[in-house]
N, C-alpha and C positions, 0 to 999 in steps of 0.2 A: 503494499499499500504505500502510495506516494504522499509526502505531507509538503504543504506549501507554507514558506515564512513571508511575509510582506513586511517590508520596511515601509517608515513613512517617509515622502520626499522631503526634500531638504526646505529649510525657513529661508524664504525668498525674500522677505518684506523687512526685516529688521534693516533701520538705519537708512532706508531708501528715501528720497527726497519726497516730503509729503505736503499736501497743501489742502485746503478746507473751505469751503463756501462761508462760514465765519469762525470766530474763535471769542471764546469767553474768557472770563478772569483767570480760569484755572492753568491754563497753558496753550501754546501754538500746535499748530499739526505736529511737528516734528517730535512732540511729546507722547504722540500716540503708536510709534513705533520705534521708540529708543532703547528697548530693552529692560527699563525701568520701570517696574510695577508700582513705584511711589510717584511718579508722575503720569499727568495724563492730558488727554486734549477733551476739551470741551466747547461745545457750540453756543452760541446765542440760544435765547429761550424763543425758540421757533420751531415748528414742525418742517419738513422739507429740506433738512440740511446733508450735507456730504463732506467726506472726509477720504481723499485719494491718496496714491502713490504711484511714483513712477517706477517701476520695476527693472528699468534701464534695458529690456528687452523683452521680446513676446515668450509668455508661460504659460502653459496649461496649469492652472490652479485648481488643486483637489481638495484643498482643504482649507478653512478659515477658522481661528479661534479670535473670539472677542473677550476680553476681560472687562465687562461692564461695570461703570461706577452706578450708584443708586439711580442716577438720573440718566437713564438708558433710552435705547429706542425701543418701541413698543412694536413697530413693525418696520421693516428695512429690507435692502436689497443688496446683495453684493454682485457688482456688474464690472466687466471686462470690456476694453476699448482698445483701438489703437491710436483715437482721438484724443489728445491731452484734454479737450474742453468737454468730451464725452457728447458732441453735439450730433454726431454720426457713428454707425457701426456699434452701437451699445448692446451688449449680450447680458441677460440676466442669467448669472451662473448659480444663484440661491437666491431664495425670498423666505424671510421668517416674517410670520403675521402675529406672533403672541410672544414675545421674549419677558420673561418674568423679570422684576427688578428685584435687585439687592446688592451691596457692596461686593465687589469681585466676584459676581456672578460671570461664571464663564461659559459661553455659549460656543460648541463645536459644533461648525456648520460643515455638511460633506458637499462639495460643489460639482457642478456639471464639469466634465472633463473633455467635451467635444470642441472645444474652442480655445483659441489662444488670444492673449492680449499683453501689450505694454502696460498699461495704464489699470490699475485696480482699485476700485470705490465702494465704499460704504454708503447708501443713500439711503439716509434716515427719514422716512415718511412720516412717522409720528412719534410720539414721546409717551413714556409711563409716568412722567410728572410734569410738573409747570416749569420745571428748569430745562437746560438744552440737553443736546444730546452728547453724552458723554463716556469715554474709555480709558481704562488704564493703559490697555497694551492690545494692540492690532497685529496679529501673526497669521500671514500667510504661507502656504506650502505648496511646493510644486515643482514642475519640470518642464524642460523645453521640448523633448522629444518623449513620445509614447512607445513602449515597446510590447508588440503583440504577445500574447501568452497563450498558447495551447492548452486546453483544459477538457480534460474527460474525467468522468463520473462512473462508476460502477454501482449498479442498484443489484445488491445480493438477493432480494426476496422476490425478483422477478426473473421470468424466464428469458430475460433479454436485457440488453444493456442500453444504455442511454448516453451517446456520445455529442458533445457540445463544443463547438468549435466558435469563439467568438473573440473580438478583440476586447481592450479596456474600453474603448468610444461605445462598444456595443452596451455596455453597463450603464448607460447614462440615465442615471435617477429613474430607474425602472422601464425605461423603454428599450426594446429589445426586439430585433426582427427575430420571428420565431421559425424562419427557414434555415438558422443558423444551427437547430436541432435536429438530429438524423438518430430516428429510431427505427434499427433494423427490424425486419421482421424475420423470425425464425424460419429457416428453411427456404426462404424465398432468395438469398442470395445479395438482396438489396438493403 
């Protein structure tokens, strides 16, 4: 029996140039990805605020972690684009609709991995409190290339086996082309 070991892609966001729609009194955009959980970025007290980073190159982003301050976003999107203004080519790679509030409440957000982008943004649509959108640290993990992996499963209690051939992009948020599945019929040679 084969065993698989999956490792987390590298951290790609720390120390990258950051900007934001607004900043409040707690700190500027650079404090949102400085690696220090004692500093934070905070927007002004309004909905529809954003914070973004320039990754320096195009990446597939597989996971984002946000260490929220109590004044967190309730609904927000994680977006990728190759346009630093996000006026064109914007792709939502994750959408959170009911983020709980709480000091150092860490959100672990799996993201779509079928699209690459250089600019990564947290777009805070609504807030949990009357204060701005605020987090201690924003961490993004990703890679510049995807490596296809062949996977086969053996189902021991069935008189047939199930063979699955798909790439990591096929695993996109539950969407999968079912033609990737091959179920041989015993005795048919197919």
